[in-house]
Structure formats: C-alpha cells, structure tokens
C-alpha positions as CSV (number, residue, x, y, z in Angstrom):
1,M,73.4,1.2,38.8
2,S,76.0,-1.7,39.4
3,L,79.7,-1.5,39.9
4,Q,80.1,-2.7,36.3
5,I,78.0,-0.5,34.5
6,Y,80.2,2.8,36.4
7,R,83.5,0.7,35.7
8,N,82.2,0.6,32.1
9,K,82.1,4.5,31.7
10,I,84.8,5.2,33.4
11,D,87.0,2.9,30.9
12,K,84.9,4.7,27.8
13,I,86.1,8.0,29.2
14,D,89.6,7.3,29.7
15,N,89.6,6.1,26.1
16,D,88.3,9.3,24.8
17,I,90.8,11.1,27.3
18,L,93.5,8.7,25.6
19,D,92.5,9.4,22.2
20,L,92.6,13.3,23.0
21,L,95.7,13.4,24.2
22,E,97.0,11.4,21.1
23,R,95.7,14.4,18.9
24,R,97.1,17.1,21.5
25,K,100.3,15.6,20.7
26,L,99.9,15.2,17.1
27,F,99.4,19.5,17.0
28,S,102.2,19.9,19.7
29,K,104.5,18.1,17.0
30,I,102.6,20.3,14.1
31,I,103.8,23.6,16.4
32,S,107.2,22.3,17.0
33,K,108.0,22.4,13.1
34,I,106.3,25.5,12.8
35,K,108.6,26.8,15.6
36,A,111.7,25.2,14.1
37,K,111.1,26.7,10.6
38,K,110.2,30.2,11.8
39,N,114.0,30.1,14.3
40,L,111.3,30.5,17.8
41,P,111.9,28.8,20.8
42,L,110.5,25.1,21.4
43,T,109.2,26.2,25.0
44,D,106.8,29.1,25.3
45,L,106.9,29.5,29.5
46,E,103.9,32.4,29.4
47,R,101.7,30.2,26.9
48,E,102.0,27.6,29.4
49,D,101.2,29.5,32.7
50,K,97.8,30.9,30.3
51,I,96.8,27.2,29.6
52,L,97.4,26.2,33.7
53,H,95.3,29.4,34.4
54,R,92.9,28.7,32.0
55,L,92.2,25.7,32.9
56,K,92.0,25.8,37.0
57,S,89.7,28.8,36.7
58,K,87.4,26.5,34.4
59,S,87.7,23.7,36.7
60,T,85.1,23.1,39.5
61,K,86.1,19.6,40.5
62,F,90.2,19.5,40.9
63,K,92.4,21.6,43.3
64,D,94.7,24.3,41.4
65,S,97.4,22.1,41.9
66,Q,96.2,18.9,40.8
67,I,96.0,20.9,37.6
68,D,99.2,22.2,37.6
69,S,100.4,18.3,38.2
70,M,98.2,16.9,35.5
71,F,98.7,19.4,32.9
72,Q,102.2,20.3,33.4
73,N,103.1,16.0,32.5
74,I,100.4,16.4,29.8
75,I,102.7,19.2,28.3
76,Q,106.0,17.9,29.0
77,S,104.6,14.2,27.5
78,C,103.5,16.1,24.3
79,K,106.8,17.9,23.9
80,E,109.0,14.8,23.5
C-alpha cells in the first residue's frame, strides 16, 4: 500500500476518535448535572483511578505512563 492510503486510514481513525471524545464530553456534562442536583462532588478521584487502571490493564501497545498522560488530559478536558 502507498503512504497516502495509510495517511487516509489515520485520518479516518482521527475523525472517529474526535467523534468519540465529543460523545464522552456530552456524557460527562450530563453526569455533572446529575451530580450537581444530588450535591455530589464533581471530581471523583477513585473513579478516575479505576478508569486509568482498567485502560492500562487493557492496553497492549502503550506504556502505563502514556495511558496516564492521554487519559488524564481527556478526563480534564471533559470537565471543562
């Protein structure tokens, strides 16, 4: 396959990732509203740790530190 074919595949994946991240942000906003109504703290460090642990145990291509970096940014971005 040519270089451009692989670049097109990456572009498609990037678009899919963005779509999924936007859905994640939407669900995070909904959860924030539910938490506000129930007077719960917006940040749940235990839940965030569980997410990171689950993803690190699932990943076969990324180092733990890479998972931490990527998903801490995603989590933080979804809170804003």
